[in-house]
Structure formats: structure tokens, C-alpha cells
KOLKOLVEX-917450 format. One record per residue (C-alpha): residue in three letters; x negated, y negated, z. Coordinates in steps of 0.05 Angstrom, whole numbers, padded with zeros to 5 digits, always signed. Layout:
N
ALAXYZ
...
END
This chain:
251
MET+00001+00000+00004
THR-00023-00065-00014
PRO-00055-00113+00043
ILE-00018-00173+00071
SER-00053-00243+00071
VAL-00040-00318+00085
GLN-00062-00377+00047
LEU-00080-00420+00103
TYR-00057-00485+00077
SER+00016-00467+00099
LEU-00015-00477+00165
ARG-00056-00541+00152
GLU-00018-00586+00200
ALA-00026-00539+00263
SER-00093-00526+00229
GLU-00122-00600+00236
GLU-00095-00595+00311
ASN-00131-00526+00325
PHE-00155-00487+00271
ASP-00188-00424+00324
GLN-00103-00426+00357
VAL-00076-00415+00281
LEU-00124-00359+00261
GLU-00105-00329+00333
ASN-00034-00336+00320
VAL-00047-00312+00245
ALA-00089-00247+00275
ALA-00037-00231+00324
ILE+00024-00232+00274
GLY-00010-00176+00239
TYR-00037-00203+00179
ALA-00090-00163+00145
GLY-00124-00215+00118
VAL-00133-00293+00108
GLU-00143-00346+00045
PRO-00173-00413+00068
PHE-00165-00472+00034
ASN-00201-00514+00082
LEU-00253-00493+00137
PHE-00244-00549+00179
GLY-00319-00553+00200
LYS-00343-00484+00207
THR-00394-00459+00160
PRO-00376-00400+00116
SER-00415-00354+00150
ALA-00386-00378+00221
PHE-00313-00377+00191
ARG-00325-00302+00161
ALA-00353-00273+00229
GLN-00283-00300+00270
VAL-00239-00277+00221
GLU-00273-00206+00216
ASP-00282-00207+00304
LEU-00200-00223+00289
GLY-00199-00159+00260
MET-00182-00199+00196
THR-00214-00201+00126
ILE-00219-00261+00083
SER-00181-00243+00025
SER-00192-00295-00027
SER-00210-00371-00019
HIS-00197-00437-00049
THR-00248-00468-00019
PRO-00292-00486-00059
TRP-00248-00492-00123
ALA-00286-00468-00179
ASN-00279-00519-00231
ARG-00285-00573-00188
SER-00342-00558-00145
PRO-00417-00549-00160
LEU-00441-00482-00181
ASP-00490-00471-00136
GLU-00434-00484-00078
VAL-00396-00444-00107
VAL-00440-00385-00109
ASP-00468-00403-00039
THR-00401-00409-00006
LEU-00372-00341-00044
GLY-00431-00303-00011
GLN-00417-00324+00057
LEU-00351-00308+00061
GLY-00363-00238+00031
LEU-00322-00251-00038
GLN-00338-00245-00113
ARG-00278-00276-00133
ALA-00285-00355-00151
ILE-00205-00387-00161
GLY-00188-00455-00199
GLY-00129-00492-00218
PHE-00114-00542-00258
MET-00060-00602-00263
PRO-00005-00620-00310
ASP-00046-00656-00367
ASP-00089-00602-00374
PHE-00034-00568-00408
ALA+00009-00624-00440
ASP-00008-00599-00512
MET-00050-00555-00548
GLU-00113-00599-00542
ALA-00105-00603-00477
VAL-00099-00521-00471
ARG-00159-00511-00509
ARG-00204-00560-00468
THR-00180-00521-00406
ALA-00191-00461-00438
GLU-00268-00485-00458
THR-00272-00507-00384
CYS-00248-00429-00360
GLN-00295-00394-00407
THR-00358-00437-00390
LEU-00345-00419-00314
ILE-00332-00342-00339
ASP-00400-00342-00370
GLN-00440-00384-00311
LEU-00413-00332-00255
ALA-00408-00279-00286
PRO-00488-00264-00287
GLN-00481-00279-00206
GLY-00426-00222-00206
ILE-00366-00270-00199
GLU-00307-00274-00238
LEU-00260-00328-00245
ALA-00186-00332-00222
ILE-00136-00381-00236
HIS-00082-00402-00195
ASN-00011-00430-00233
HIS+00037-00478-00211
TRP+00103-00496-00241
TRP+00072-00535-00309
GLU+00033-00479-00336
PHE+00103-00443-00352
GLU+00132-00506-00382
LEU+00146-00487-00456
LEU+00088-00506-00510
ASP+00100-00497-00584
GLY+00154-00448-00566
ARG+00120-00404-00507
PRO+00095-00416-00437
ALA+00031-00457-00434
LEU-00003-00398-00398
HIS+00005-00349-00457
HIS-00041-00393-00501
LEU-00087-00403-00446
GLU-00090-00317-00437
ALA-00096-00307-00504
LEU-00155-00363-00513
VAL-00187-00335-00453
PRO-00179-00260-00449
ASP-00229-00247-00396
LEU-00200-00298-00348
ARG-00163-00264-00276
TYR-00104-00293-00246
GLU-00073-00303-00174
LEU-00001-00307-00198
ASP+00035-00359-00156
THR+00096-00326-00162
TYR+00142-00369-00138
TRP+00114-00429-00191
THR+00119-00379-00246
ALA+00192-00369-00237
ASN+00191-00451-00255
PHE+00254-00464-00216
GLY+00290-00409-00253
ALA+00267-00421-00324
CYS+00222-00362-00326
ASP+00226-00285-00296
PRO+00164-00274-00260
ALA+00167-00202-00265
ALA+00167-00203-00339
GLU+00107-00251-00337
LEU+00067-00218-00291
SER+00085-00164-00330
ARG+00044-00190-00383
ILE-00023-00195-00350
ARG-00016-00144-00296
THR-00080-00115-00306
LYS-00105-00187-00297
ALA-00075-00205-00231
PRO-00107-00180-00168
LEU-00081-00234-00125
LEU-00006-00249-00115
HIS+00016-00312-00076
ILE+00079-00294-00046
LYS+00132-00349-00031
ASP+00214-00352-00027
GLY+00260-00413-00035
PRO+00318-00447-00073
LEU+00286-00444-00140
GLU+00303-00523-00137
LYS+00245-00585-00148
LYS+00229-00616-00086
GLN+00269-00566-00036
PRO+00238-00535+00016
MET+00218-00462+00013
VAL+00234-00412+00064
ALA+00212-00348+00096
ALA+00200-00290+00048
GLY+00267-00248+00038
GLN+00311-00312+00055
GLY+00312-00342-00010
LYS+00332-00331-00095
MET+00262-00296-00109
LYS+00267-00225-00125
ILE+00199-00206-00093
ASP+00209-00136-00094
GLU+00219-00133-00179
VAL+00157-00179-00178
VAL+00112-00131-00130
ALA+00136-00073-00176
ALA+00109-00107-00243
SER+00042-00112-00218
ASP-00003-00063-00232
PRO-00023-00016-00171
ALA-00094+00000-00195
THR-00108-00082-00201
LEU-00070-00118-00142
GLU-00106-00123-00086
TRP-00068-00169-00045
LEU-00004-00193-00034
ILE-00022-00267-00005
VAL+00041-00312+00030
GLU+00038-00384+00016
LEU+00094-00431+00040
ASP+00082-00502+00015
ALA+00138-00538+00059
CYS+00189-00508+00097
ALA+00251-00543+00131
THR+00233-00492+00190
ASP+00179-00479+00232
MET+00126-00462+00201
LEU+00092-00405+00245
THR+00164-00370+00247
ALA+00169-00369+00174
ILE+00097-00341+00159
ARG+00119-00296+00213
GLU+00185-00273+00188
SER+00151-00262+00116
TYR+00102-00218+00145
GLU+00166-00176+00178
TYR+00197-00174+00114
LEU+00144-00152+00065
THR+00117-00099+00114
SER+00183-00073+00136
SER+00209-00072+00060
GLY+00143-00029+00046
LEU+00121-00078-00008
ALA+00056-00100+00039
GLU+00016-00071+00099
GLY-00013-00109+00155
ARG-00074-00095+00204
SER-00034-00044+00248
END
């Protein structure tokens, strides 16, 4: 069964006040891994040691962001974190038209070529704008064709593009290239807060079923904003995913 992690961006406000407590809370819930976006003053090696002392693993990292940080920083930080996958992402302008997509593809291919000799692969994390139509199909389809070696941390909620796309179908297209899935739930309405996994309109079981078991490494809960207490939503997401047999925690 796929292990479950949490993107710590979900708990960013609490992390600013007491990052140590956040990590302890996540471990107490039962999460097998964490995905940091900020180390809040800790060195990568100290952060890794703390996470492992709590019985968890660093599943992946959004720090440093691959396409916005110096290559040597990316390689060094990932090495200290014990990771061999760099993650990056792009803005709406990077998918505005085919010329923009070609520039984005060039950036990705350059990073892939630079990281491969270090034993590191590149994955991108998407938002909804990659699934806006461009020349009759989602813009991400064009990038996929231009950069066949690109890997994906598919954000399944944004992939739905507020109901315009089927995230399970989109995942099935790249299932052998998607080792990481961001799992979130909500009303699929713009500017509306998210909810704990299993409490919104996402068909999470269908999405997970569309993944490739030989490729999928982690399900990563991420809730950008909730109207309820965030730690409660993170706990309820864990309970839903593990009790439904979609993921497993540490216990």
C-alpha cells in the first residue's frame, strides 16, 4: 500500500510559531512522511535527523524549488535530505500560449540534462492553469509531448480544474511518470476553501485507482486553505485515506 505524507505548507501558520510542535503533531497522527516547503531556519541535515527521529521519512521537498534556485544548491540540499528527485513549478504565463510552453519545455529539459548526471530526476507540480485548453487540449499535454523524460507530482485537485477535467483520466495518461500525488479535496469552486480528504467533491478512490502501482511512491496530503482548523483537517484526511485502504501510515 502507498505510504502517506503531508505537504507542510498546509500547516505553514502553525510552523511559523512552533515548527517542532508541528512535526511532532504530524508524527502523532501517524503520517509516514513529510514534504517541506520551508525549513524554518533548520539545516537540511538537522531537519532530516529530526524527521527520522520522529519515525517519519522525507517523502519529497519543495525546497529548493528546482527552476528557481542555483543548481548547486538544489543538488546539495537534496543530498542532505536524502532525496533524488527535484520538484519545480511554473506560473500561468508559462503556459499562456505555445511559445510560452516551448520555453517552459526548454527550461525543463535543461534542468533534466543538468540533474541527471547527479542521479536526480525532475518532477513538476501543477496548478489549474496547466489544464486550461491550448490549441484544443490541456496545456500540460503539450509539455508532456515536448519533454518525455519529465516526471510529475500531480496535484489531483488542481488537475480537476474546477470540474473541467477528469483527474483520474489525466493521471492515467502519465501514470508511469507520476511517482507523487498531491491529495486534496474541496468544492471544486474557485476561491473556495478546501476540506479534509473525503469530505468534498473529489473522487479520490478513482484517482488513486488510476495510478500505476509500480510507479506511485507517495500520497501527499495538501490543503492550501480550510475554513476549519487545519490540523483537524490534516488528521481527518489521514483517517479517511488510511481507513479507506488508499494509503498507509507508520502504524
